[in-house]
Backbone as a ProteinNet text record, in pm:
[ID]
protein_1_A
[PRIMARY]
XXXXXXXXXXXXXXXXXXXXXXXXXXXXXXXXXXXXXXXXXXXXXXXXXXXXXXXXXXXXXXXXXXXXXXXXXXXXXXXXXXXXXXXXXXXXXXXXXXXXXXXXXXXXXXXXXXXXXXXXXXXXXXXXXXXXXXXXXXXXXXXXXXXXXXXXXXXXXXXXXXXXXXXXXXXXXXXXXXXXXXXXXXXXXXXXXXXXXXXXXXXXXXXXXXXXXXXXXXXXXXXXXXXXXXXXXXXXXXXXXXXXXXXXXXXXXXXXXXXXXXXXXXXXXXXXXXXX
[TERTIARY]
-110	-177.1	-267.2	-388.1	-482.2	-439.8	-449.7	-425.4	-557.3	-601.3	-729.8	-710.1	-794	-787.8	-914	-902.8	-1017.1	-1030.1	-1145.3	-1162	-1242	-1243.5	-1309.1	-1232.7	-1251.7	-1171.2	-1181.2	-1303.7	-1317.5	-1436.7	-1439.9	-1545.8	-1571.8	-1699.4	-1740	-1807.1	-1776.9	-1830.6	-1856.3	-1979	-2016.4	-2029.1	-1955.1	-1951.1	-1965	-2059.5	-2075.2	-2033.2	-1941.3	-1881.3	-1893.8	-1951	-1959.9	-1847.5	-1820.8	-1718.8	-1631.1	-1502.4	-1411.3	-1287.2	-1259.6	-1139.2	-1021.7	-926.1	-817.1	-737.3	-712.6	-620.9	-559.7	-432.2	-361.7	-386	-398.4	-413.1	-344.8	-321.8	-265.4	-360.9	-361	-441.2	-350	-405	-333.1	-384.8	-459.4	-519.8	-502.4	-544.7	-538	-670.2	-661.6	-782.7	-779.2	-891.4	-910.6	-1024.2	-1003.3	-1102.6	-1140.8	-1269.8	-1319.9	-1403.1	-1376	-1448.5	-1568.3	-1686.8	-1809.6	-1846.7	-1829.3	-1859.9	-1767.3	-1751	-1680.3	-1542.1	-1476.6	-1339.2	-1269	-1137.7	-1058	-914.4	-844.9	-705.2	-691.3	-613.7	-578	-433.3	-406.4	-273.1	-226	-115.3	-55.1	92.5	133.8	274.6	327.3	241.9	275.9	286	248.9	240.1	92.4	59.1	-81.8	-106.2	-225.4	-271.7	-422.7	-476.7	-622.3	-694.1	-818.5	-901.5	-1033.3	-1092.4	-1226.6	-1297.5	-1415.9	-1493	-1420.4	-1453.6	-1400.7	-1250.9	-1200.1	-1061	-1056.4	-955.9	-936.8	-800	-798.9	-675.6	-645.8	-518.2	-474	-402.8	-436.3	-371.7	-323.9	-196.5	-135.6	-123.4	-114.5	-91.3	30.1	15.5	120.9	143.4	70.7	72.8	-5.2	48.1	-30.4	-122.1	-245.7	-345.7	-451.2	-494.1	-608.1	-662.7	-776.3	-836.2	-858.5	-856.8	-908.2	-1026.5	-1144.8	-1267	-1292.1	-1306.8	-1335.3	-1476.7	-1540.8	-1681.2	-1736.3	-1863.4	-1924.7	-1880.4	-1826.6	-1764.8	-1828.9	-1843.2	-1896.2	-1788.6	-1744.9	-1639.9	-1697.1	-1642.3	-1671.4	-1539.7	-1537	-1416.3	-1426.9	-1321.8	-1306.7	-1186.6	-1209.6	-1101.9	-1086.7	-962.9	-941.3	-809.3	-804.3	-685.6	-621.6	-524	-446.6	-533.1	-634.3	-716.5	-794.3	-831.1	-897.9	-801	-678.6	-579.3	-547.7	-542.6	-500.7	-601.3	-721.3	-824.2	-834.5	-740	-748.2	-662.7	-684.3	-609.5	-466.6	-379.4	-239.9	-229	-307.4	-301	-342.5	-445.1	-493	-388	-322.6	-219.3	-102.4	-70.7	36.6	2.6	-123.8	-164.7	-147.1	-186.2	-176.4	-31.2	55.1	197.4	254.5	208.9	256.4	222	102.1	63	153	173.6	254.4	390.1	453.7	593.5	615.8	509	525	450.5	360.6	292.1	386.7	379.5	477.1	437.3	321.3	274.5	262.8	223.4	199.5	53.3	0.8	-139.4	-157.7	-282.1	-312.9	-388.1	-470	-550	-459.5	-484.1	-402	-464.9	-581.9	-647.3	-592.8	-496.5	-434.6	-500.5	-579.4	-652.2	-790.1	-817.2	-941.8	-1064.1	-1062.1	-1178.2	-1204	-1101.9	-1119.8	-1195	-1199.9	-1269.1	-1419.3	-1489.8	-1632.2	-1653.4	-1557.2	-1569.1	-1563.7	-1465.9	-1454.8	-1575.1	-1621.6	-1740.6	-1860.8	-1877.9	-1988.9	-1974.8	-1852.2	-1829	-1857.3	-1816.9	-1844	-1994.5	-2064.4	-2210.4	-2277.1	-2222.9	-2275.2	-2251.6	-2135.1	-2107.1	-2204.8	-2234	-2328.6	-2465.5	-2511.3	-2641.5	-2638.8	-2529.7	-2523.2	-2523.3	-2457.2	-2453.2	-2586.7	-2670.5	-2802.6	-2904.7	-2898.6	-2995.3	-2952.8	-3044.3	-3016.1	-3045.3	-2972.2	-2991.4	-2909.1	-2946.3	-2864.8	-2720.9	-2625.9	-2482.3	-2427	-2481	-2440.2	-2290.3	-2235.1	-2094.4	-2003.1	-2040.8	-1959.2	-1952.7	-2067.5	-2071.9	-1988.2	-2001	-1925	-1774.9	-1730.9	-1587.6	-1536.7	-1618.4	-1578.9	-1564.8	-1656.2	-1648.9	-1524.4	-1495.5	-1375.6	-1250.4	-1243.2	-1124.2	-1107.3	-1219.1	-1210.6	-1153.4	-1195.6	-1142.6	-992.7	-950.8	-807.6	-729.2	-786	-719.5	-702.4	-804.8	-795.8	-689.7	-682.9	-578.8	-440.5	-420.4	-290.4	-257.2	-356.4	-333.8	-287.5	-348.6	-312.2	-174.9	-141.5	-8	96.6	61.7	152.7	183.2	88.3	106.5	186.2	208.1	286.1	433.4	506.4	650.2	723.2	806.1	886.2	1008.6	1068	1178.9	1146.3	1190.9	1156.4	1247.3	1370.8	1463.3	1425	1431.3	1393.9	1500.7	1491.1	1600.2	1600	1490.4	1492	1386	1394.4	1303.2	1156.7	1128.2	988	920.8	998.1	939.3	890.7	980	940.4	919.3	877	848.8	974.3	967.8	1085.5	1139.2	1266.8	1332.3	1276.3	1254.8	1203.3	1063.4	980.7	847.2	857.4	950.6	969.8	1004.7	1096	1136.4	1017.1	944.3	832	722.1	697.5	591	628.9	758.8	803.9	875.8	854.5	928.4	898.2	784.4	749.4	792.9	867.9	916.3	1069.6	1140.8	1287.6	1358.7	1308.5	1375	1375.6	1274.7	1266	1352	1411.5	1491	1641.3	1680.7	1823.4	1871.5	1993.9	2047	2037.4	2073	2071.2	1929.8	1831.2	1692.1	1640.6	1672.4	1631.1	1696	1826.2	1897.3	1834.8	1800.7	1738	1601.9	1526.2	1393.8	1403.2	1507.2	1522	1612.8	1668	1747.1	1881	1946.3	2077.4	2172.3	2300.2	2401.4	2391.3	2408.2	2402.7	2501.2	2618.5	2716.1	2669.6	2601.9	2556.2	2437.6	2348.4	2228.9	2266.6	2371	2416	2472.3	2552.5	2612.2	2503.7	2408.3	2298.6	2217.1	2183.8	2099.7	2169.3	2295.8	2367.9	2383.4	2401.4	2412.9	2285.9	2169.6	2042	1979	2025.8	1964.8	2064.1	2193	2293.7	2309	2237.6	2244.4	2271.9	2338.3	2351.7	2216.4	2201.5	2073.6	2023.6	2107.1	2064.2	2049	2128.4	2112.7	1976	1934.8	1804.2	1692.5	1704.8	1603.4	1590.9	1705.4	1700.5	1641.7	1678.6	1624	1473.6	1426.3	1282.4	1211.4	1274.1	1217.1	1209.3	1309.9	1308.2	1190.5	1161.8	1045.4	916.5	908.5	788.6	775.1	887.5	883.6	830.6	878.2	828.6	677.1	629.8	486.1	408.7	459.4	390.9	390	502.1	509.1	416.6	402.7	322.5	172.6	135.6	-5.6	-71.2	3.5	-57.1	-14.7	-76.7	-41.2	38.6	100.3	177.6	294.9	324.6	438.2	564.7	680	807.7	824.4	789.3	805.5	720.9	604.4	520.4	586.8	645.8	714.5	837.5	909.1	1025.5	987.5	880	836	792.9	720	663.2	769.2	872.2	972.3	1098.6	1098.8	1206.8	1335.6	1328	1446.8	1476.6	1601.9	1641.1	1568.4	1567.3	1499.2	1481.7	1425.2	1399	1527.8	1634.6	1763.1	1816.3	1800.8	1844	1768.5	1637	1555.6	1594.2	1604.1	1637	1771	1868.6	2002.8	2002.7	1935	1933.1	1850	1738.5	1655	1733.2	1805.1	1882.8	1997.6	2054.9	2163.1	2113.9	1993	1940.6	1873.8	1809.5	1728.9	1787.4	1895	1957.6	1862.4	1768.5	1673.5	1619.6	1587.1	1533	1386.6	1333.2	1191.2	1099.8	1133.6	1050.7	1048.6	1166.4	1173	1100.9	1112.5	1042.4	891.7	841.3	698.8	650.5	728.4	691.4	691.5	786.2	798	676.7	611.8	497.6	365.9	368.6	244.5	240	346.3	348.7	256.6
-553.1	-487.5	-588.3	-546.1	-635.1	-656.8	-780.2	-814.7	-865.5	-803	-836.6	-918.5	-1019.5	-1107.5	-1093.9	-1133.3	-1134.3	-1275.3	-1337.8	-1479	-1500.6	-1400.4	-1410.2	-1322	-1339.9	-1263.2	-1112.2	-1060.4	-916.8	-890.3	-770.7	-733.3	-584	-546.2	-405.6	-372.2	-255.7	-220.9	-71.3	-33.3	106.6	130.2	228.9	248.3	396.3	428.7	564.8	567.2	655.9	656.2	795.3	801.4	928.1	941.6	832.5	835.9	712.7	732.7	622.9	637.1	536.6	539.4	490	576.9	537	419.4	320.5	212.6	161.4	135.9	91.4	-56.6	-92.7	-233.5	-257.1	-382.2	-421.5	-516.8	-510.4	-602.3	-702.2	-817.5	-912.4	-902.2	-796.4	-777.2	-631.4	-599.7	-464.1	-393.3	-263.3	-188.5	-51.8	-15.3	119.1	180.9	304.7	372.9	503.6	521.2	647.1	718	846.5	925.8	991.2	946.7	1005.4	1134	1134	1251.5	1251.7	1371.8	1381.2	1442	1450.6	1498.8	1443	1439.4	1385.2	1369.4	1274.4	1247.7	1101.8	1079.4	944	921.2	805.3	774.5	643	646.8	527.3	525	411.2	393.6	512.8	560.7	667.1	805.7	817.5	947.7	984.3	1111.7	1150.3	1273.3	1274.1	1387.3	1399.9	1521.5	1536	1480.6	1437.1	1392.6	1469.4	1482	1537.4	1452.6	1493	1416.3	1409.2	1304.4	1281	1250.5	1191.7	1146.9	995.6	948.3	805.2	766.9	668.4	622.5	478.4	444.6	307.1	257.9	137.9	77.8	-61.5	-87.6	-212.3	-310.6	-440.3	-537.8	-498.8	-512.9	-485.9	-337.2	-246.9	-106.8	-93.7	-19.1	11.3	128.9	122.7	219.1	245.9	371.9	408.1	543.8	583.9	714.9	786.1	918.3	1001.1	1079.1	1053.5	1114.3	1248	1355.6	1488.3	1534.6	1473.7	1498.6	1369.9	1342.6	1218	1187.3	1068.6	1033.1	908.2	910	794.8	746.4	621.8	562	447.2	429.7	309.1	234.8	108.1	27	-75.6	-86.4	-194.8	-276.4	-400.2	-486.9	-604.2	-638.7	-753.5	-820.6	-950.5	-1026.8	-1091.8	-1179.8	-1239.2	-1320.2	-1389.9	-1473.6	-1388.7	-1267.7	-1177	-1133.1	-1100.6	-1053.9	-1159.5	-1286	-1392.5	-1419.3	-1367.2	-1389.4	-1275.4	-1179.3	-1063.9	-1082.4	-997.5	-1004.5	-954.3	-988.8	-946	-794.3	-728.8	-583.8	-516.6	-572.8	-516.7	-534.7	-649.2	-674.2	-578.8	-543.2	-446.6	-312.1	-271.5	-146.8	-158.4	-273	-292.7	-296.5	-358	-361.1	-220.6	-132.4	5.3	68.7	40.2	91.6	33	-99.7	-165.6	-98	-66.1	-25.9	124.7	203.4	348.4	424.6	358.7	426.5	437.8	551.2	576.7	524.2	457.7	401.2	508.3	629.1	738.9	779.3	849.4	893.1	999.6	1021.2	1124.8	1070	1155.1	1116.3	1096.8	990.2	964.3	1024.6	1087	1146	1287.1	1299.9	1428.6	1500.8	1430.3	1491.1	1533	1661.9	1714.4	1647.3	1623	1564.1	1420.5	1354.1	1214.6	1200.1	1304.9	1293.4	1271	1352.4	1321.8	1192.5	1154.9	1028.7	910.5	911.5	801.9	801.5	919.2	925.2	860.7	889.8	829.9	678.5	629.2	484.6	420.4	487.8	436.2	431.3	536.6	538.9	430.1	402.7	292.9	158.7	141.4	18.2	-0.2	108.2	100.6	56	113.5	74	-70.3	-106.6	-238	-350.2	-330	-436.7	-451.4	-346.8	-351.6	-417.1	-384.3	-437.4	-575.4	-664.1	-800	-814.2	-738.5	-744.2	-857.1	-901.3	-1004.6	-957.1	-1051.5	-1025.5	-923.3	-927.1	-831	-837.8	-959.2	-973.5	-921.6	-944.9	-898.3	-745.9	-681.8	-535.5	-480.7	-541.9	-497.3	-508.4	-618.9	-636.9	-534.8	-505	-404.7	-266.8	-233.5	-104.6	-97.4	-205.5	-209.9	-192.4	-264.8	-257.8	-120.1	-54.1	81.5	177.4	163.7	248.9	224.7	98.6	67.6	125.8	120	178	329	396.2	540.3	569.8	484.1	500.9	491	391.1	373.5	495.2	549	666.7	785.2	804.4	917.8	900.1	778.2	753.1	775.3	743.8	766	915.4	1000.8	1144.7	1207.3	1131.2	1184	1187	1292.2	1294.5	1195	1111.7	1016.3	1085.5	1175.4	1256.7	1402	1493.4	1633.5	1699.5	1651.8	1709.5	1660	1746.8	1709.3	1755.7	1707.6	1726.9	1861.3	1929.5	2062.2	2149.7	2279.1	2369.2	2349.7	2295.1	2279.3	2164.3	2079	1973.3	1854.2	1782.4	1660.5	1547.5	1432.4	1317.8	1280.1	1265.9	1225.7	1091.4	1072.6	953.4	824.8	824.7	702.3	669.9	771.3	746.4	687.5	738.8	686.4	538.4	500.6	360.3	274.9	318.7	239.6	222.8	328.2	322.1	237.1	223.9	151.2	20.5	-29.9	-147.5	-271.5	-273.8	-388.5	-368.3	-261.7	-231.7	-221.1	-335.4	-334.8	-239.6	-224.3	-136.4	8.6	47.8	185.8	210.2	103.8	117.2	113.3	112	120.9	261.6	270.6	398.7	506.7	471.6	573.8	622.3	532.6	571.2	662.7	627.4	712.4	850	851.3	978.2	1064.3	1001.9	1075.2	1130.2	1049.2	1091.8	1220.2	1228.5	1345.4	1452.2	1424.4	1524.3	1554.6	1452.4	1473	1362.4	1379.7	1284	1153.5	1038.7	908.8	898.3	957.5	950.2	1029.1	1140.7	1222.6	1159.4	1094.9	1038.5	930	851.8	750.4	811.5	915.8	984.3	1050.9	1116.2	1183.1	1082.6	970.5	871.5	815.7	781.8	722.8	823.3	950.6	1054.1	1064.1	1050.6	1072.9	945.3	827.8	704.3	611.8	632.6	543.2	413.9	399.5	279.9	319.4	227.7	248.5	236.5	299.1	301.4	160.4	78.2	-56.5	-146.2	-119.8	-196.3	-167.8	-40.5	-5.5	-72.7	-69.1	-131.7	-279.9	-347.1	-489.8	-515	-433.5	-455	-429.9	-335.6	-310.8	-429.9	-487.3	-607.5	-721.9	-735.6	-840.9	-820.5	-695.1	-666.9	-710.7	-684.3	-723	-874.6	-943.2	-1090.2	-1139.9	-1081.1	-1117.7	-1099	-984.7	-956.6	-1060.5	-1095.9	-1195.8	-1332.2	-1371	-1500.7	-1504.8	-1391.6	-1387	-1377.3	-1299	-1266.1	-1324.6	-1395.3	-1453.1	-1598.4	-1664.5	-1802.4	-1809.4	-1698.7	-1696.4	-1793.2	-1856	-1945.2	-1863.8	-1922.1	-1853.4	-1808.7	-1895.6	-1860.1	-1739.7	-1724.9	-1608.1	-1480.8	-1487.5	-1371.8	-1336.7	-1439.5	-1419.7	-1334.6	-1373.5	-1303.4	-1160.5	-1144.1	-1013.6	-911.5	-955.3	-862	-857.9	-929.5	-916.7	-988.3	-1098.2	-1177.9	-1267.5	-1311.7	-1396.3	-1529.1	-1593.3	-1721.2	-1745.3	-1860.9	-1891.7	-1900.7	-1954	-1964.8	-1827.4	-1731.2	-1593.4	-1534.3	-1550.3	-1498.7	-1567.3	-1700.4	-1775.4	-1731.2	-1713.2	-1676.6	-1538.5	-1441.8	-1306.9	-1298.4	-1369.1	-1367.8	-1424.1	-1533	-1594.8	-1503.9	-1429.7	-1335.9	-1226.1	-1175.2	-1065.3	-1112.6	-1230.9	-1274.9	-1395.3	-1453.4	-1570.5	-1689.3	-1696.4	-1807.2	-1815.5	-1934.1	-1947.9	-1905	-1865	-1829	-1942.2	-2065.4	-2180.2	-2195.8	-2185.6	-2198.1	-2082	-1961.6	-1845.2	-1868.2	-1917	-1944.2	-2044.6	-2149.6	-2251.5	-2194	-2104	-2050.1	-1965.1	-1900	-1813.6	-1887.8	-2013.3	-2091.8	-2191.7	-2195.9	-2288.6	-2241
2521.2	2408.9	2336.8	2305.1	2236.1	2091.2	2044.9	1905.5	1846.3	1737.5	1677.3	1550.9	1532.9	1416.7	1332.7	1207.2	1115.4	1060.3	1081.2	1046.9	918.8	833.2	703.1	605.3	474.4	378.4	394.7	417.2	440.3	530.9	586	679.3	665.7	669.7	666.6	799.3	851.8	983.5	989.8	1023.4	1043.1	1193.2	1244.5	1389	1422.4	1511.2	1561.1	1706.9	1741.4	1874.8	1936.2	2057	2128.8	2230.4	2299.5	2403.6	2387.2	2373.9	2343	2428.9	2509.6	2591.2	2507.2	2477.3	2388.1	2444	2360.8	2395.3	2265.7	2269.9	2150.4	2126.5	1998.1	1961.9	1827.9	1797.1	1668.7	1599.3	1465.8	1385.5	1316.1	1284	1198.2	1054.7	1025.4	894.1	852.6	730	677	705.7	728.2	761.1	693.1	632.2	578.8	659.4	704.4	788.2	721.1	696.1	639.5	745.6	764.8	864.4	796.4	834.3	780.2	853.9	985.2	1066.9	1188.3	1249.3	1375.7	1365.4	1481.3	1485.8	1609.2	1600.3	1709.9	1665.5	1727.8	1695.9	1653.3	1547.3	1505.9	1546.5	1606.9	1656.7	1595.7	1521.6	1463.1	1499.9	1558.3	1595.7	1676	1770	1864	1799.5	1672.1	1606.5	1595.5	1607.9	1604.2	1518	1458.4	1378.2	1397.1	1389.7	1401.6	1279	1300.4	1189	1190.2	1072.9	1055.9	950.5	909.1	812.4	677.2	602.3	467.1	465	574.1	577.5	559.8	486.6	465.9	521.7	611.7	673.3	631	628.5	605	729	772.2	888.7	848	867.2	822.8	938.9	907.4	1014.7	1098	1228.2	1326.6	1354.4	1285.7	1327.5	1458.1	1554.8	1674.5	1640.8	1689.5	1641.8	1747.3	1755.7	1839.4	1796	1853.3	1829	1962.4	1958.7	2067.4	2011.3	2064	2011.7	2080.8	2001.7	2057.7	2026.3	1927	1894.9	1836.7	1861.3	1814.1	1671.7	1653.2	1524.9	1466.7	1334.5	1263.2	1166.6	1186.3	1104.5	1022.4	902.4	824.5	804.9	845.5	840.2	727.7	649.2	551.6	596.7	633.2	681	585.8	552.6	464.3	499.5	474.6	511.5	389.8	413.8	305.6	209.1	261.7	173.7	74	112.5	19.2	-89.9	-51.1	-147.3	-251.9	-210.1	-300.8	-412	-398.7	-500.2	-601	-594.8	-682.4	-807.9	-905.5	-1030.2	-1010	-1103	-1095.6	-1098.9	-1185.2	-1196.6	-1066.4	-1002.1	-876.2	-767.2	-764.3	-663.8	-682.8	-807.1	-831.2	-767.6	-775.7	-710	-558.7	-504.2	-360.8	-315.9	-396.3	-364.1	-356.6	-444.4	-440.5	-306.1	-255	-123.8	-15.6	-18.6	83.9	100.8	-12	-8	-17.5	-22.9	-32.5	75.8	148.2	257.2	376.5	448.1	554.4	691.5	703.4	830.6	939	898.1	989.9	981.2	1083.7	1076.4	969.2	932.8	834.4	715.3	656.8	540.7	419.7	345.1	226.3	100.3	112.8	-4.1	-25.8	-114.4	-140.9	-257.9	-337.2	-448.3	-398.4	-401.7	-344.1	-405.4	-535	-602.3	-558.6	-504.5	-464.2	-332.2	-251.4	-122.3	-139.1	-219.4	-240.5	-316.9	-402.5	-476	-380.2	-289	-192	-98.9	-59.8	26.4	-43.5	-171.6	-246.3	-253.4	-271.5	-276.2	-140.3	-32.1	102.8	128.3	89.9	108.9	25.4	-93.5	-175.6	-106.9	-43.3	31.1	146.5	215.9	328.6	279.6	168	112.7	63.3	-4.3	-66.7	36.7	147.7	248.8	322.7	315.2	377.8	285.6	155.9	59.3	10	-0.1	-46.4	-195.3	-275.1	-419.2	-479.6	-601.1	-668.1	-688.4	-684	-705.7	-606.6	-485.6	-382.9	-354.5	-336.8	-302.1	-412.4	-538.4	-650.2	-652.2	-627.6	-626.6	-511.1	-393.7	-277.1	-302.9	-360.9	-388.5	-489.1	-590.1	-688.9	-623.8	-534.3	-464.2	-376.6	-304	-219.1	-304	-414.1	-499	-562.1	-592.1	-646.7	-542.5	-418.7	-311.4	-292.9	-299.2	-285.4	-402.5	-522.2	-639.2	-623.2	-571.2	-547.6	-441.3	-338.3	-235.9	-298.6	-386.2	-452.7	-538	-608.5	-692.6	-609.4	-493.9	-409.8	-347	-307.3	-253.1	-361.7	-486	-597.4	-614.7	-575.8	-591.4	-477.6	-370	-258.4	-295.3	-258.8	-286.1	-198.2	-258.9	-182.7	-125.5	-202.3	-154.2	-185.3	-99	-118.6	-220.8	-233	-330.2	-468.7	-566.6	-701.2	-799	-922.5	-1016.1	-1088	-1090.3	-1150.7	-1084.6	-1099.7	-1028.7	-1064.1	-1181.7	-1220.2	-1146.8	-1079.9	-997.3	-1076.1	-1143.4	-1211.9	-1111.8	-1160.7	-1073.6	-996.1	-864	-787	-835.9	-821.8	-872.9	-812.4	-682.5	-620.2	-670.8	-688.3	-743.4	-883.2	-962.7	-1099.1	-1093.8	-1005.4	-993.4	-952	-850.1	-798.9	-903.8	-979.8	-1079.3	-1200.7	-1227.3	-1346.3	-1313.7	-1193.2	-1148.7	-1233.8	-1301.4	-1386.6	-1531.7	-1557.1	-1692.1	-1689.7	-1694.3	-1680.6	-1776.2	-1898.4	-1995	-1948	-1870.5	-1822.7	-1699.7	-1645.6	-1524.1	-1550.7	-1678.4	-1708.7	-1674.6	-1625.4	-1579.2	-1685.4	-1809.4	-1913.6	-1946.2	-1932.5	-1959.3	-1847.9	-1723	-1610.4	-1622.3	-1654.6	-1668.4	-1777.8	-1889.2	-1999.3	-1957	-1882	-1836.3	-1753.1	-1668.2	-1581.9	-1641.8	-1761.6	-1830.7	-1767.5	-1707.7	-1647.3	-1692.1	-1664.6	-1708.9	-1630.4	-1697.2	-1628	-1511.8	-1524.6	-1415	-1292.9	-1315.9	-1203.3	-1131.8	-1207.1	-1143.4	-1042.9	-1074.1	-980	-853	-869.8	-754.6	-669.5	-737.1	-668	-586	-648.4	-582.9	-459	-472.4	-359.4	-245.8	-279.5	-176.8	-93.6	-159	-90.3	-33.5	-75.7	-25.2	43	17	74.1	-2.3	-113.5	-197.6	-341.4	-413.9	-556.9	-624.6	-740.4	-810.2	-842	-906.4	-943.2	-820.4	-716.7	-592.3	-530	-534.1	-479.3	-559	-691.2	-775.9	-743	-724.3	-694.2	-555.2	-456.6	-321.9	-320.2	-403.2	-412	-476.8	-578.4	-640.4	-539.9	-455.4	-353.6	-258.9	-223.1	-139.3	-208.9	-339.3	-414.4	-421.1	-436.3	-436.8	-301.8	-193.1	-60.4	-52.5	-102.5	-98.6	-177.3	-295.6	-377.8	-310.4	-251.2	-183.4	-61.8	3.6	125.8	97.1	-5.1	-22	-147.1	-230.7	-350.6	-365.8	-462.7	-495.4	-625.4	-664.3	-788.3	-781.3	-895.6	-906.4	-934.9	-902.8	-922.1	-1067.3	-1162.3	-1303.7	-1343.2	-1281.1	-1308.3	-1257.3	-1137.1	-1079.5	-1163.2	-1211.4	-1298	-1418.4	-1484.7	-1604.9	-1572.9	-1463.8	-1433.3	-1393.4	-1321.4	-1271	-1355.9	-1467.2	-1563.2	-1527.6	-1451	-1423.7	-1543.5	-1553.8	-1666.8	-1663.6	-1546.3	-1528.2	-1378.8	-1343	-1202.2	-1120.9	-1182.8	-1112.1	-1075.3	-1168	-1142.9	-1024.2	-1022.9	-912.5	-781.4	-784.4	-662.2	-604.5	-691.7	-646.5	-579.5	-641.6	-586.5	-458.1	-455.1	-334.4	-216	-240.3	-133	-90.5	-184.4	-152.8	-57.6	-83.9	-3.4	125.7	122.3	236.3	311.4	259.5	322	333.7	240.3	236.9	94.9	48.4	-86.5	-88.5	-205.3	-212.9	-166.2	-203.2	-162	-11.5	51.3	196.8	264.7	207.1	262.5	257.5	146.2	130.7	234.5	254.9	354.4	494.9	522.6	658	698.6	601.1	634.7	631.6	588.5	587.4	702.1	780.4	894.2	1004.3
[MASK]
++++++++++++++++++++++++++++++++++++++++++++++++++++++++++++++++++++++++++++++++++++++++++++++++++++++++++++++++++++++++++++++++++++++++++++++++++++++++++++++++++++++++++++++++++++++++++++++++++++++++++++++++++++++++++++++++++++++++++++++++++++++++++++++++++++++++++++++++++++

């Protein structure tokens, strides 16, 4: 299987394909694909769904991926790697982390809000024009457009149901979505606060959560935080003390102890292992 690399922080590519022999490949980088025209099948990790115009796909490193073209198709690719991520703001990285840990790595358009499809199309068309024209501050404009598209992707993934069962017939925010959206607000993740938010007894919410996830509520919250720490260590240059403050740990010793408990390695050793 072919493995593709990206040797620069980001890359934009406009491709029109009439005939394409499907073959699976993996990337060592992140890829967003917008369908400008055409139809066919998108295949990720051996799962497939049809595509048409105005679809936006996310492809993660190590996902196997290919297309089957059924009508001449025009794709716009946005590719970016770790060095691009490390230059972004903390708030932007939080949006990206939400995508990392909530996307299902299956084929299909992630734009669930109808109004966002023409918005993303307009942003893609602006990117196509911007990379052609040599105007002042071209790179800054391109990066802003890319980051806006990623923010819209995060918003749409946030709207996807994480679990189909919900706490009342009116359909409030699923519990897992609530945890993921409030992971940087420790006060909102206390059992009694979550129970109050969903209008049920604190004792029942713990039982309900464990029945549907196999984990205790606070155990799940901690394991999710460990995933976020991994993401920060892998894709940013943040210091341990910064992560401590952001995720609400008592101090660096507290974070180090819990990370080692879950991963059998210290954060420092983990960081060194991925830079070798």
